[in-house]
N, CA, C, O and the ligand as a Tripos MOL2 file, in Angstrom:
@<TRIPOS>MOLECULE
protein
  317   315    80     0     0
PROTEIN
NO_CHARGES

@<TRIPOS>ATOM
      1 N         103.5900   48.4700  107.1750 N.3       1 MET1
      2 CA        104.7740   49.0400  106.5200 C.3       1 MET1
      3 C         104.4130   49.5860  105.1480 C.2       1 MET1
      4 O         103.7010   48.9490  104.3710 O.2       1 MET1
      5 N         104.9200   50.7760  104.8710 N.am      2 ALA2
      6 CA        104.5970   51.3980  103.5870 C.3       2 ALA2
      7 C         105.4050   50.7900  102.4290 C.2       2 ALA2
      8 O         106.5650   50.4070  102.5800 O.2       2 ALA2
      9 N         104.7660   50.7230  101.3140 N.am      3 HIS3
     10 CA        105.4800   50.2200  100.1500 C.3       3 HIS3
     11 C         106.3870   51.3140   99.5870 C.2       3 HIS3
     12 O         106.0440   52.4960   99.6190 O.2       3 HIS3
     13 N         107.5550   50.9030   99.0670 N.am      4 PRO4
     14 CA        108.3900   51.8640   98.3870 C.3       4 PRO4
     15 C         107.6600   52.4560   97.1960 C.2       4 PRO4
     16 O         106.8090   51.7980   96.5980 O.2       4 PRO4
     17 N         107.9890   53.7040   96.8450 N.am      5 LYS5
     18 CA        107.2420   54.3940   95.7870 C.3       5 LYS5
     19 C         107.4260   53.7130   94.4400 C.2       5 LYS5
     20 O         106.5810   53.8440   93.5550 O.2       5 LYS5
     21 N         108.5390   52.9790   94.2780 N.am      6 GLU6
     22 CA        108.7750   52.3340   92.9630 C.3       6 GLU6
     23 C         107.6970   51.2750   92.6530 C.2       6 GLU6
     24 O         107.5020   50.9080   91.4940 O.2       6 GLU6
     25 N         107.0160   50.7980   93.6740 N.am      7 ASN7
     26 CA        105.9710   49.7800   93.4440 C.3       7 ASN7
     27 C         104.7000   50.4040   92.8830 C.2       7 ASN7
     28 O         103.8310   49.6780   92.4010 O.2       7 ASN7
     29 N         104.5690   51.6810   92.9280 N.am      8 LEU8
     30 CA        103.3400   52.3280   92.5260 C.3       8 LEU8
     31 C         102.9920   52.0040   91.0780 C.2       8 LEU8
     32 O         101.8410   51.6940   90.7680 O.2       8 LEU8
     33 N         103.9780   52.0750   90.1940 N.am      9 GLY9
     34 CA        103.7050   51.7470   88.7710 C.3       9 GLY9
     35 C         103.2200   50.3270   88.5850 C.2       9 GLY9
     36 O         102.3600   50.0810   87.7390 O.2       9 GLY9
     37 N         103.7470   49.3830   89.3530 N.am     10 ASP10
     38 CA        103.2900   48.0160   89.2280 C.3      10 ASP10
     39 C         101.8480   47.8590   89.6940 C.2      10 ASP10
     40 O         101.0680   47.1270   89.0850 O.2      10 ASP10
     41 N         101.4980   48.5460   90.7710 N.am     11 GLU11
     42 CA        100.1170   48.4820   91.2390 C.3      11 GLU11
     43 C          99.1660   48.9820   90.1810 C.2      11 GLU11
     44 O          98.1370   48.3600   89.9160 O.2      11 GLU11
     45 N          99.5060   50.1080   89.5720 N.am     12 VAL12
     46 CA         98.6380   50.6840   88.5590 C.3      12 VAL12
     47 C          98.5740   49.7710   87.3590 C.2      12 VAL12
     48 O          97.4980   49.5560   86.8010 O.2      12 VAL12
     49 N          99.6930   49.2370   86.9560 N.am     13 SER13
     50 CA         99.6840   48.3590   85.7520 C.3      13 SER13
     51 C          98.8590   47.1010   86.0070 C.2      13 SER13
     52 O          98.3140   46.5270   85.0640 O.2      13 SER13
     53 N          98.7550   46.6660   87.2470 N.am     14 GLN14
     54 CA         97.8720   45.5360   87.5700 C.3      14 GLN14
     55 C          96.4270   45.9660   87.5080 C.2      14 GLN14
     56 O          95.5630   45.2150   87.0570 O.2      14 GLN14
     57 N          96.1630   47.1930   87.9690 N.am     15 ARG15
     58 CA         94.7920   47.6820   87.9090 C.3      15 ARG15
     59 C          94.3430   47.8920   86.4650 C.2      15 ARG15
     60 O          93.1810   47.6830   86.1160 O.2      15 ARG15
     61 N          95.3030   48.3120   85.6360 N.am     16 LEU16
     62 CA         95.0020   48.4830   84.2020 C.3      16 LEU16
     63 C          95.0820   47.1840   83.4470 C.2      16 LEU16
     64 O          94.8450   47.1480   82.2400 O.2      16 LEU16
     65 N          95.4180   46.0980   84.1510 N.am     17 LYS17
     66 CA         95.4890   44.7580   83.5250 C.3      17 LYS17
     67 C          96.4750   44.7080   82.3620 C.2      17 LYS17
     68 O          96.1620   44.2020   81.2850 O.2      17 LYS17
     69 N          97.6470   45.2320   82.5950 N.am     18 LEU18
     70 CA         98.6790   45.2050   81.5430 C.3      18 LEU18
     71 C          99.3720   43.8510   81.5320 C.2      18 LEU18
     72 O          99.7650   43.3500   82.5850 O.2      18 LEU18
     73 N          99.5230   43.2630   80.3750 N.am     19 SER19
     74 CA        100.2690   42.0230   80.2520 C.3      19 SER19
     75 C         101.7750   42.3750   80.2550 C.2      19 SER19
     76 O         102.1650   43.5390   80.1700 O.2      19 SER19
     77 N         102.5760   41.3430   80.3540 N.am     20 LEU20
     78 CA        104.0310   41.5730   80.3260 C.3      20 LEU20
     79 C         104.4540   42.2410   79.0240 C.2      20 LEU20
     80 O         105.2750   43.1580   79.0330 O.2      20 LEU20
     81 N         103.8990   41.7860   77.9050 N.am     21 ALA21
     82 CA        104.2070   42.3860   76.6220 C.3      21 ALA21
     83 C         103.8090   43.8650   76.5740 C.2      21 ALA21
     84 O         104.5270   44.6860   76.0030 O.2      21 ALA21
     85 N         102.6650   44.1990   77.1760 N.am     22 GLN22
     86 CA        102.2010   45.5690   77.2190 C.3      22 GLN22
     87 C         103.1440   46.4260   78.0730 C.2      22 GLN22
     88 O         103.4480   47.5690   77.7300 O.2      22 GLN22
     89 N         103.5920   45.8580   79.1710 N.am     23 ARG23
     90 CA        104.5050   46.6000   80.0520 C.3      23 ARG23
     91 C         105.8310   46.8940   79.3280 C.2      23 ARG23
     92 O         106.4160   47.9660   79.4760 O.2      23 ARG23
     93 N         106.2760   45.9150   78.5490 N.am     24 LEU24
     94 CA        107.5230   46.1310   77.7800 C.3      24 LEU24
     95 C         107.3240   47.2120   76.7660 C.2      24 LEU24
     96 O         108.1900   48.0730   76.6060 O.2      24 LEU24
     97 N         106.2100   47.1990   76.0730 N.am     25 GLN25
     98 CA        105.9400   48.2300   75.0540 C.3      25 GLN25
     99 C         105.8480   49.5900   75.7370 C.2      25 GLN25
    100 O         106.3140   50.5890   75.1900 O.2      25 GLN25
    101 N         105.2520   49.6350   76.9230 N.am     26 LEU26
    102 CA        105.1240   50.8870   77.6820 C.3      26 LEU26
    103 C         106.5240   51.4340   77.9970 C.2      26 LEU26
    104 O         106.7730   52.6360   77.9080 O.2      26 LEU26
    105 N         107.4200   50.5280   78.3650 N.am     27 LYS27
    106 CA        108.7860   50.9320   78.7070 C.3      27 LYS27
    107 C         109.4820   51.5420   77.4860 C.2      27 LYS27
    108 O         110.2000   52.5360   77.5970 O.2      27 LYS27
    109 N         109.2550   50.9280   76.3200 N.am     28 VAL28
    110 CA        109.9630   51.3400   75.1190 C.3      28 VAL28
    111 C         109.3470   52.5930   74.4980 C.2      28 VAL28
    112 O         110.0690   53.5250   74.1450 O.2      28 VAL28
    113 N         108.0130   52.6240   74.3630 N.am     29 THR29
    114 CA        107.3670   53.7110   73.6510 C.3      29 THR29
    115 C         106.7210   54.7230   74.5550 C.2      29 THR29
    116 O         106.4270   55.8340   74.1120 O.2      29 THR29
    117 N         106.4800   54.3780   75.8380 N.am     30 GLY30
    118 CA        105.8620   55.3060   76.7760 C.3      30 GLY30
    119 C         104.3450   55.2970   76.7230 C.2      30 GLY30
    120 O         103.6860   55.9170   77.5580 O.2      30 GLY30
    121 N         103.7850   54.5890   75.7350 N.am     31 THR31
    122 CA        102.3300   54.4940   75.5870 C.3      31 THR31
    123 C         101.9830   53.1020   75.1170 C.2      31 THR31
    124 O         102.7110   52.5150   74.3170 O.2      31 THR31
    125 N         100.8630   52.5590   75.6110 N.am     32 VAL32
    126 CA        100.4470   51.2520   75.1190 C.3      32 VAL32
    127 C          98.9030   51.2000   75.1060 C.2      32 VAL32
    128 O          98.2420   51.5750   76.0750 O.2      32 VAL32
    129 N          98.3590   50.7230   73.9750 N.am     33 PRO33
    130 CA         96.9140   50.5630   73.9330 C.3      33 PRO33
    131 C          96.4600   49.4970   74.8920 C.2      33 PRO33
    132 O          97.0940   48.4480   75.0000 O.2      33 PRO33
    133 N          95.3570   49.7490   75.6020 N.am     34 THR34
    134 CA         94.8230   48.7510   76.5630 C.3      34 THR34
    135 C          93.4480   48.2760   76.0750 C.2      34 THR34
    136 O          93.3420   47.6210   75.0380 O.2      34 THR34
    137 N          92.4130   48.6090   76.8250 N.am     35 GLU35
    138 CA         91.1040   48.0830   76.5040 C.3      35 GLU35
    139 C          90.3910   48.9430   75.4390 C.2      35 GLU35
    140 O          90.7330   50.1030   75.2080 O.2      35 GLU35
    141 N          89.3860   48.3180   74.8040 N.am     36 ARG36
    142 CA         88.4700   49.0820   73.9400 C.3      36 ARG36
    143 C          87.1010   49.0520   74.5870 C.2      36 ARG36
    144 O          86.6800   48.0410   75.1490 O.2      36 ARG36
    145 N          86.4250   50.1650   74.4990 N.am     37 ARG37
    146 CA         85.0520   50.2190   75.0350 C.3      37 ARG37
    147 C          84.1160   50.6400   73.9040 C.2      37 ARG37
    148 O          84.4360   51.4760   73.0590 O.2      37 ARG37
    149 N          82.9690   50.0270   73.9370 N.am     38 ASN38
    150 CA         81.9690   50.3550   72.9140 C.3      38 ASN38
    151 C          81.3640   51.7160   73.1670 C.2      38 ASN38
    152 O          81.1200   52.1100   74.3070 O.2      38 ASN38
    153 N          81.1290   52.4230   72.0800 N.am     39 ARG39
    154 CA         80.4620   53.6980   72.1320 C.3      39 ARG39
    155 C          79.3210   53.6430   71.1110 C.2      39 ARG39
    156 O          79.1830   52.6640   70.3780 O.2      39 ARG39
    157 N          78.5130   54.6960   71.0710 N.am     40 PRO40
    158 CA         77.4840   54.7150   69.9940 C.3      40 PRO40
    159 C          78.1160   54.4730   68.6550 C.2      40 PRO40
    160 O          79.2520   54.8730   68.4010 O.2      40 PRO40
    161 N          77.3580   53.8030   67.7880 N.am     41 VAL41
    162 CA         77.8730   53.3320   66.5050 C.3      41 VAL41
    163 C          78.5930   54.4260   65.7190 C.2      41 VAL41
    164 O          79.6320   54.1740   65.1080 O.2      41 VAL41
    165 N          78.0480   55.6270   65.7360 N.am     42 TRP42
    166 CA         78.6100   56.6810   64.9220 C.3      42 TRP42
    167 C          79.9610   57.1520   65.4550 C.2      42 TRP42
    168 O          80.7000   57.8230   64.7350 O.2      42 TRP42
    169 N          80.3020   56.8150   66.7050 N.am     43 ARG43
    170 CA         81.6130   57.2250   67.2300 C.3      43 ARG43
    171 C          82.6080   56.0520   67.1280 C.2      43 ARG43
    172 O          83.8190   56.2550   67.2200 O.2      43 ARG43
    173 N          82.1030   54.8590   66.9430 N.am     44 GLY44
    174 CA         82.9960   53.6800   66.9150 C.3      44 GLY44
    175 C          83.4650   53.2800   68.2990 C.2      44 GLY44
    176 O          82.9220   53.7280   69.3090 O.2      44 GLY44
    177 N          84.4640   52.4440   68.3310 N.am     45 GLU45
    178 CA         84.9920   51.9740   69.6160 C.3      45 GLU45
    179 C          85.9670   53.0130   70.1630 C.2      45 GLU45
    180 O          86.6100   53.7590   69.4250 O.2      45 GLU45
    181 N          86.0450   53.0240   71.4920 N.am     46 LEU46
    182 CA         86.9410   53.9390   72.1770 C.3      46 LEU46
    183 C          88.1590   53.1550   72.6310 C.2      46 LEU46
    184 O          88.0510   52.2390   73.4460 O.2      46 LEU46
    185 N          89.3280   53.5240   72.0970 N.am     47 GLN47
    186 CA         90.5560   52.8220   72.4790 C.3      47 GLN47
    187 C          91.2020   53.5180   73.6440 C.2      47 GLN47
    188 O          91.4900   54.7130   73.5750 O.2      47 GLN47
    189 N          91.4370   52.7840   74.7230 N.am     48 PHE48
    190 CA         92.1380   53.3190   75.8890 C.3      48 PHE48
    191 C          93.6270   53.0210   75.7930 C.2      48 PHE48
    192 O          94.0430   52.0590   75.1470 O.2      48 PHE48
    193 N          94.4270   53.8650   76.4520 N.am     49 TYR49
    194 CA         95.8680   53.6800   76.4870 C.3      49 TYR49
    195 C          96.3390   53.7870   77.9280 C.2      49 TYR49
    196 O          95.7360   54.4690   78.7570 O.2      49 TYR49
    197 N          97.4280   53.0960   78.1980 N.am     50 ALA50
    198 CA         98.1760   53.3120   79.4250 C.3      50 ALA50
    199 C          99.4040   54.1250   79.0370 C.2      50 ALA50
    200 O         100.0370   53.8620   78.0140 O.2      50 ALA50
    201 N          99.7350   55.1200   79.8660 N.am     51 PHE51
    202 CA        100.9100   55.9420   79.5530 C.3      51 PHE51
    203 C         101.4420   56.5560   80.8390 C.2      51 PHE51
    204 O         100.7420   56.6440   81.8480 O.2      51 PHE51
    205 N         102.7230   56.9850   80.7730 N.am     52 LYS52
    206 CA        103.3350   57.6020   81.9350 C.3      52 LYS52
    207 C         103.1720   59.1230   81.8480 C.2      52 LYS52
    208 O         103.3680   59.7370   80.7980 O.2      52 LYS52
    209 N         102.8170   59.6850   82.9590 N.am     53 TYR53
    210 CA        102.5750   61.1410   82.9910 C.3      53 TYR53
    211 C         103.3620   61.6920   84.1320 C.2      53 TYR53
    212 O         103.4290   61.0710   85.1930 O.2      53 TYR53
    213 N         103.9870   62.8890   83.9440 N.am     54 PRO54
    214 CA        104.6750   63.5230   85.0520 C.3      54 PRO54
    215 C         103.7590   63.6950   86.2400 C.2      54 PRO54
    216 O         102.5540   63.8590   86.0440 O.2      54 PRO54
    217 N         104.2400   63.6690   87.4160 N.am     55 VAL55
    218 CA        103.5240   63.8410   88.6980 C.3      55 VAL55
    219 C         102.7480   62.5750   89.0590 C.2      55 VAL55
    220 O         102.9720   62.0320   90.1410 O.2      55 VAL55
    221 N         101.8640   62.0870   88.2240 N.am     56 HIS56
    222 CA        101.0020   60.9650   88.6170 C.3      56 HIS56
    223 C         101.4950   59.6170   88.1140 C.2      56 HIS56
    224 O         100.9290   58.5890   88.4840 O.2      56 HIS56
    225 N         102.5200   59.5880   87.2920 N.am     57 GLY57
    226 CA        103.0770   58.2960   86.8440 C.3      57 GLY57
    227 C         102.1920   57.5880   85.8770 C.2      57 GLY57
    228 O         101.6200   58.2030   84.9770 O.2      57 GLY57
    229 N         102.0670   56.2660   86.0550 N.am     58 LEU58
    230 CA        101.3150   55.4730   85.1010 C.3      58 LEU58
    231 C          99.8070   55.6780   85.2880 C.2      58 LEU58
    232 O          99.2610   55.4770   86.3730 O.2      58 LEU58
    233 N          99.1630   56.0820   84.2060 N.am     59 VAL59
    234 CA         97.7110   56.3050   84.2520 C.3      59 VAL59
    235 C          97.0830   55.7320   82.9930 C.2      59 VAL59
    236 O          97.7830   55.3900   82.0390 O.2      59 VAL59
    237 N          95.7720   55.6310   82.9960 N.am     60 GLY60
    238 CA         95.0640   55.1310   81.8310 C.3      60 GLY60
    239 C          93.9770   56.1200   81.4150 C.2      60 GLY60
    240 O          93.2540   56.6540   82.2570 O.2      60 GLY60
    241 N          93.8710   56.3570   80.1100 N.am     61 ASN61
    242 CA         92.8260   57.2730   79.6070 C.3      61 ASN61
    243 C          92.6690   57.0170   78.1080 C.2      61 ASN61
    244 O          93.4090   56.2370   77.5080 O.2      61 ASN61
    245 N          91.7000   57.6880   77.5350 N.am     62 HIS62
    246 CA         91.5210   57.5980   76.0780 C.3      62 HIS62
    247 C          91.8710   58.9670   75.4700 C.2      62 HIS62
    248 O          91.7950   59.9830   76.1620 O.2      62 HIS62
    249 N          92.2520   59.0040   74.1880 N.am     63 PRO63
    250 CA         92.5770   60.2650   73.5280 C.3      63 PRO63
    251 C          91.4060   61.2360   73.5790 C.2      63 PRO63
    252 O          90.2600   60.8280   73.3910 O.2      63 PRO63
    253 N          91.6700   62.4990   73.8290 N.am     64 GLN64
    254 CA         90.6180   63.4640   74.0530 C.3      64 GLN64
    255 C          90.6420   64.5570   72.9600 C.2      64 GLN64
    256 O          91.7030   65.0130   72.5340 O.2      64 GLN64
    257 N          89.4600   64.9460   72.5370 N.am     65 GLY65
    258 CA         89.2770   66.1120   71.7210 C.3      65 GLY65
    259 C          89.7300   65.9450   70.2810 C.2      65 GLY65
    260 O          90.0920   64.8520   69.8450 O.2      65 GLY65
    261 N          89.7010   67.0260   69.5710 N.am     66 TYR66
    262 CA         89.9690   67.0610   68.1470 C.3      66 TYR66
    263 C          91.3700   66.5530   67.8470 C.2      66 TYR66
    264 O          91.5770   65.8590   66.8520 O.2      66 TYR66
    265 N          92.3370   66.8910   68.6990 N.am     67 ARG67
    266 CA         93.7240   66.5100   68.4590 C.3      67 ARG67
    267 C          94.0850   65.1600   69.0480 C.2      67 ARG67
    268 O          95.2110   64.6890   68.8920 O.2      67 ARG67
    269 N          93.1250   64.5330   69.7290 N.am     68 GLU68
    270 CA         93.3500   63.1890   70.2350 C.3      68 GLU68
    271 C          94.5270   63.0820   71.1870 C.2      68 GLU68
    272 O          95.3290   62.1540   71.0920 O.2      68 GLU68
    273 N          94.6290   64.0390   72.1110 N.am     69 VAL69
    274 CA         95.7420   64.0020   73.0450 C.3      69 VAL69
    275 C          95.3980   63.1480   74.2660 C.2      69 VAL69
    276 O          94.2430   63.0540   74.6800 O.2      69 VAL69
    277 N          96.4370   62.5300   74.8270 N.am     70 LEU70
    278 CA         96.2630   61.7440   76.0520 C.3      70 LEU70
    279 C          96.4820   62.6630   77.2360 C.2      70 LEU70
    280 O          97.5570   63.2430   77.3950 O.2      70 LEU70
    281 N          95.4540   62.7940   78.0720 N.am     71 VAL71
    282 CA         95.5350   63.6960   79.2270 C.3      71 VAL71
    283 C          95.4360   62.8310   80.4890 C.2      71 VAL71
    284 O          94.6170   61.9160   80.5700 O.2      71 VAL71
    285 N          96.2670   63.1360   81.4410 N.am     72 CYS72
    286 CA         96.2260   62.4470   82.7530 C.3      72 CYS72
    287 C          94.8780   62.6980   83.4170 C.2      72 CYS72
    288 O          94.5090   63.8480   83.6520 O.2      72 CYS72
    289 N          94.1310   61.6210   83.7260 N.am     73 PRO73
    290 CA         92.8160   61.8100   84.3260 C.3      73 PRO73
    291 C          92.8640   62.4550   85.7220 C.2      73 PRO73
    292 O          91.9110   63.1130   86.1380 O.2      73 PRO73
    293 N          93.9860   62.2610   86.4400 N.am     74 GLU74
    294 CA         94.0950   62.8390   87.7920 C.3      74 GLU74
    295 C          94.3130   64.3360   87.7250 C.2      74 GLU74
    296 O          93.7080   65.0960   88.4800 O.2      74 GLU74
    297 N          95.1900   64.7590   86.8070 N.am     75 CYS75
    298 CA         95.4460   66.2020   86.6290 C.3      75 CYS75
    299 C          94.1560   66.9040   86.1330 C.2      75 CYS75
    300 O          93.8350   68.0170   86.5490 O.2      75 CYS75
    301 N          93.4510   66.2260   85.2520 N.am     76 LYS76
    302 CA         92.2420   66.8150   84.6950 C.3      76 LYS76
    303 C          91.1970   66.9840   85.7880 C.2      76 LYS76
    304 O          90.4660   67.9730   85.8270 O.2      76 LYS76
    305 N          91.1440   65.9960   86.6740 N.am     77 ALA77
    306 CA         90.1760   66.0540   87.7630 C.3      77 ALA77
    307 C          90.4990   67.1900   88.7260 C.2      77 ALA77
    308 O          89.6010   67.7970   89.3090 O.2      77 ALA77
    309 N          91.7960   67.4720   88.8890 N.am     78 ALA78
    310 CA         92.2240   68.4860   89.8280 C.3      78 ALA78
    311 C          92.0700   69.9140   89.2900 C.2      78 ALA78
    312 O          92.0080   70.8700   90.0640 O.2      78 ALA78
    313 N          92.0100   70.0500   87.9740 N.am     79 SER79
    314 CA         91.9690   71.4140   87.3990 C.3      79 SER79
    315 C          90.5480   71.8620   87.1400 C.2      79 SER79
    316 O          90.3290   72.9750   86.6620 O.2      79 SER79
    317 ZN         98.3920   63.7650   86.6260 Zn       80 ZN80
@<TRIPOS>BOND
     1     1     2 1
     2     2     3 1
     3     3     4 2
     4     3     5 am
     5     5     6 1
     6     6     7 1
     7     7     8 2
     8     7     9 am
     9     9    10 1
    10    10    11 1
    11    11    12 2
    12    11    13 am
    13    13    14 1
    14    14    15 1
    15    15    16 2
    16    15    17 am
    17    17    18 1
    18    18    19 1
    19    19    20 2
    20    19    21 am
    21    21    22 1
    22    22    23 1
    23    23    24 2
    24    23    25 am
    25    25    26 1
    26    26    27 1
    27    27    28 2
    28    27    29 am
    29    29    30 1
    30    30    31 1
    31    31    32 2
    32    31    33 am
    33    33    34 1
    34    34    35 1
    35    35    36 2
    36    35    37 am
    37    37    38 1
    38    38    39 1
    39    39    40 2
    40    39    41 am
    41    41    42 1
    42    42    43 1
    43    43    44 2
    44    43    45 am
    45    45    46 1
    46    46    47 1
    47    47    48 2
    48    47    49 am
    49    49    50 1
    50    50    51 1
    51    51    52 2
    52    51    53 am
    53    53    54 1
    54    54    55 1
    55    55    56 2
    56    55    57 am
    57    57    58 1
    58    58    59 1
    59    59    60 2
    60    59    61 am
    61    61    62 1
    62    62    63 1
    63    63    64 2
    64    63    65 am
    65    65    66 1
    66    66    67 1
    67    67    68 2
    68    67    69 am
    69    69    70 1
    70    70    71 1
    71    71    72 2
    72    71    73 am
    73    73    74 1
    74    74    75 1
    75    75    76 2
    76    75    77 am
    77    77    78 1
    78    78    79 1
    79    79    80 2
    80    79    81 am
    81    81    82 1
    82    82    83 1
    83    83    84 2
    84    83    85 am
    85    85    86 1
    86    86    87 1
    87    87    88 2
    88    87    89 am
    89    89    90 1
    90    90    91 1
    91    91    92 2
    92    91    93 am
    93    93    94 1
    94    94    95 1
    95    95    96 2
    96    95    97 am
    97    97    98 1
    98    98    99 1
    99    99   100 2
   100    99   101 am
   101   101   102 1
   102   102   103 1
   103   103   104 2
   104   103   105 am
   105   105   106 1
   106   106   107 1
   107   107   108 2
   108   107   109 am
   109   109   110 1
   110   110   111 1
   111   111   112 2
   112   111   113 am
   113   113   114 1
   114   114   115 1
   115   115   116 2
   116   115   117 am
   117   117   118 1
   118   118   119 1
   119   119   120 2
   120   119   121 am
   121   121   122 1
   122   122   123 1
   123   123   124 2
   124   123   125 am
   125   125   126 1
   126   126   127 1
   127   127   128 2
   128   127   129 am
   129   129   130 1
   130   130   131 1
   131   131   132 2
   132   131   133 am
   133   133   134 1
   134   134   135 1
   135   135   136 2
   136   135   137 am
   137   137   138 1
   138   138   139 1
   139   139   140 2
   140   139   141 am
   141   141   142 1
   142   142   143 1
   143   143   144 2
   144   143   145 am
   145   145   146 1
   146   146   147 1
   147   147   148 2
   148   147   149 am
   149   149   150 1
   150   150   151 1
   151   151   152 2
   152   151   153 am
   153   153   154 1
   154   154   155 1
   155   155   156 2
   156   155   157 am
   157   157   158 1
   158   158   159 1
   159   159   160 2
   160   159   161 am
   161   161   162 1
   162   162   163 1
   163   163   164 2
   164   163   165 am
   165   165   166 1
   166   166   167 1
   167   167   168 2
   168   167   169 am
   169   169   170 1
   170   170   171 1
   171   171   172 2
   172   171   173 am
   173   173   174 1
   174   174   175 1
   175   175   176 2
   176   175   177 am
   177   177   178 1
   178   178   179 1
   179   179   180 2
   180   179   181 am
   181   181   182 1
   182   182   183 1
   183   183   184 2
   184   183   185 am
   185   185   186 1
   186   186   187 1
   187   187   188 2
   188   187   189 am
   189   189   190 1
   190   190   191 1
   191   191   192 2
   192   191   193 am
   193   193   194 1
   194   194   195 1
   195   195   196 2
   196   195   197 am
   197   197   198 1
   198   198   199 1
   199   199   200 2
   200   199   201 am
   201   201   202 1
   202   202   203 1
   203   203   204 2
   204   203   205 am
   205   205   206 1
   206   206   207 1
   207   207   208 2
   208   207   209 am
   209   209   210 1
   210   210   211 1
   211   211   212 2
   212   211   213 am
   213   213   214 1
   214   214   215 1
   215   215   216 2
   216   215   217 am
   217   217   218 1
   218   218   219 1
   219   219   220 2
   220   219   221 am
   221   221   222 1
   222   222   223 1
   223   223   224 2
   224   223   225 am
   225   225   226 1
   226   226   227 1
   227   227   228 2
   228   227   229 am
   229   229   230 1
   230   230   231 1
   231   231   232 2
   232   231   233 am
   233   233   234 1
   234   234   235 1
   235   235   236 2
   236   235   237 am
   237   237   238 1
   238   238   239 1
   239   239   240 2
   240   239   241 am
   241   241   242 1
   242   242   243 1
   243   243   244 2
   244   243   245 am
   245   245   246 1
   246   246   247 1
   247   247   248 2
   248   247   249 am
   249   249   250 1
   250   250   251 1
   251   251   252 2
   252   251   253 am
   253   253   254 1
   254   254   255 1
   255   255   256 2
   256   255   257 am
   257   257   258 1
   258   258   259 1
   259   259   260 2
   260   259   261 am
   261   261   262 1
   262   262   263 1
   263   263   264 2
   264   263   265 am
   265   265   266 1
   266   266   267 1
   267   267   268 2
   268   267   269 am
   269   269   270 1
   270   270   271 1
   271   271   272 2
   272   271   273 am
   273   273   274 1
   274   274   275 1
   275   275   276 2
   276   275   277 am
   277   277   278 1
   278   278   279 1
   279   279   280 2
   280   279   281 am
   281   281   282 1
   282   282   283 1
   283   283   284 2
   284   283   285 am
   285   285   286 1
   286   286   287 1
   287   287   288 2
   288   287   289 am
   289   289   290 1
   290   290   291 1
   291   291   292 2
   292   291   293 am
   293   293   294 1
   294   294   295 1
   295   295   296 2
   296   295   297 am
   297   297   298 1
   298   298   299 1
   299   299   300 2
   300   299   301 am
   301   301   302 1
   302   302   303 1
   303   303   304 2
   304   303   305 am
   305   305   306 1
   306   306   307 1
   307   307   308 2
   308   307   309 am
   309   309   310 1
   310   310   311 1
   311   311   312 2
   312   311   313 am
   313   313   314 1
   314   314   315 1
   315   315   316 2
@<TRIPOS>SUBSTRUCTURE
     1 MET1         2 RESIDUE 1 A MET
     2 ALA2         6 RESIDUE 1 A ALA
     3 HIS3        10 RESIDUE 1 A HIS
     4 PRO4        14 RESIDUE 1 A PRO
     5 LYS5        18 RESIDUE 1 A LYS
     6 GLU6        22 RESIDUE 1 A GLU
     7 ASN7        26 RESIDUE 1 A ASN
     8 LEU8        30 RESIDUE 1 A LEU
     9 GLY9        34 RESIDUE 1 A GLY
    10 ASP10       38 RESIDUE 1 A ASP
    11 GLU11       42 RESIDUE 1 A GLU
    12 VAL12       46 RESIDUE 1 A VAL
    13 SER13       50 RESIDUE 1 A SER
    14 GLN14       54 RESIDUE 1 A GLN
    15 ARG15       58 RESIDUE 1 A ARG
    16 LEU16       62 RESIDUE 1 A LEU
    17 LYS17       66 RESIDUE 1 A LYS
    18 LEU18       70 RESIDUE 1 A LEU
    19 SER19       74 RESIDUE 1 A SER
    20 LEU20       78 RESIDUE 1 A LEU
    21 ALA21       82 RESIDUE 1 A ALA
    22 GLN22       86 RESIDUE 1 A GLN
    23 ARG23       90 RESIDUE 1 A ARG
    24 LEU24       94 RESIDUE 1 A LEU
    25 GLN25       98 RESIDUE 1 A GLN
    26 LEU26      102 RESIDUE 1 A LEU
    27 LYS27      106 RESIDUE 1 A LYS
    28 VAL28      110 RESIDUE 1 A VAL
    29 THR29      114 RESIDUE 1 A THR
    30 GLY30      118 RESIDUE 1 A GLY
    31 THR31      122 RESIDUE 1 A THR
    32 VAL32      126 RESIDUE 1 A VAL
    33 PRO33      130 RESIDUE 1 A PRO
    34 THR34      134 RESIDUE 1 A THR
    35 GLU35      138 RESIDUE 1 A GLU
    36 ARG36      142 RESIDUE 1 A ARG
    37 ARG37      146 RESIDUE 1 A ARG
    38 ASN38      150 RESIDUE 1 A ASN
    39 ARG39      154 RESIDUE 1 A ARG
    40 PRO40      158 RESIDUE 1 A PRO
    41 VAL41      162 RESIDUE 1 A VAL
    42 TRP42      166 RESIDUE 1 A TRP
    43 ARG43      170 RESIDUE 1 A ARG
    44 GLY44      174 RESIDUE 1 A GLY
    45 GLU45      178 RESIDUE 1 A GLU
    46 LEU46      182 RESIDUE 1 A LEU
    47 GLN47      186 RESIDUE 1 A GLN
    48 PHE48      190 RESIDUE 1 A PHE
    49 TYR49      194 RESIDUE 1 A TYR
    50 ALA50      198 RESIDUE 1 A ALA
    51 PHE51      202 RESIDUE 1 A PHE
    52 LYS52      206 RESIDUE 1 A LYS
    53 TYR53      210 RESIDUE 1 A TYR
    54 PRO54      214 RESIDUE 1 A PRO
    55 VAL55      218 RESIDUE 1 A VAL
    56 HIS56      222 RESIDUE 1 A HIS
    57 GLY57      226 RESIDUE 1 A GLY
    58 LEU58      230 RESIDUE 1 A LEU
    59 VAL59      234 RESIDUE 1 A VAL
    60 GLY60      238 RESIDUE 1 A GLY
    61 ASN61      242 RESIDUE 1 A ASN
    62 HIS62      246 RESIDUE 1 A HIS
    63 PRO63      250 RESIDUE 1 A PRO
    64 GLN64      254 RESIDUE 1 A GLN
    65 GLY65      258 RESIDUE 1 A GLY
    66 TYR66      262 RESIDUE 1 A TYR
    67 ARG67      266 RESIDUE 1 A ARG
    68 GLU68      270 RESIDUE 1 A GLU
    69 VAL69      274 RESIDUE 1 A VAL
    70 LEU70      278 RESIDUE 1 A LEU
    71 VAL71      282 RESIDUE 1 A VAL
    72 CYS72      286 RESIDUE 1 A CYS
    73 PRO73      290 RESIDUE 1 A PRO
    74 GLU74      294 RESIDUE 1 A GLU
    75 CYS75      298 RESIDUE 1 A CYS
    76 LYS76      302 RESIDUE 1 A LYS
    77 ALA77      306 RESIDUE 1 A ALA
    78 ALA78      310 RESIDUE 1 A ALA
    79 SER79      314 RESIDUE 1 A SER
    80 ZN80       317 GROUP 0 **** ****
């Protein structure tokens, strides 16, 4: 039996390991910081965020480029 589409966000939030507090913040602000990953010293740590994106819903990515915009990784992969 197929899952209703409303469950999709929960599945992704589990994959992104969002806590209840993070899910609440996501609901309120639309963006929530998640994990940090180490990068070369001169770049510092890379902060990842979970955020909602049209078409693909809840996704996770890090700010990109000079303007530090959050881009949906699925849309980026498709273009
Ligand atoms: Zn997308």
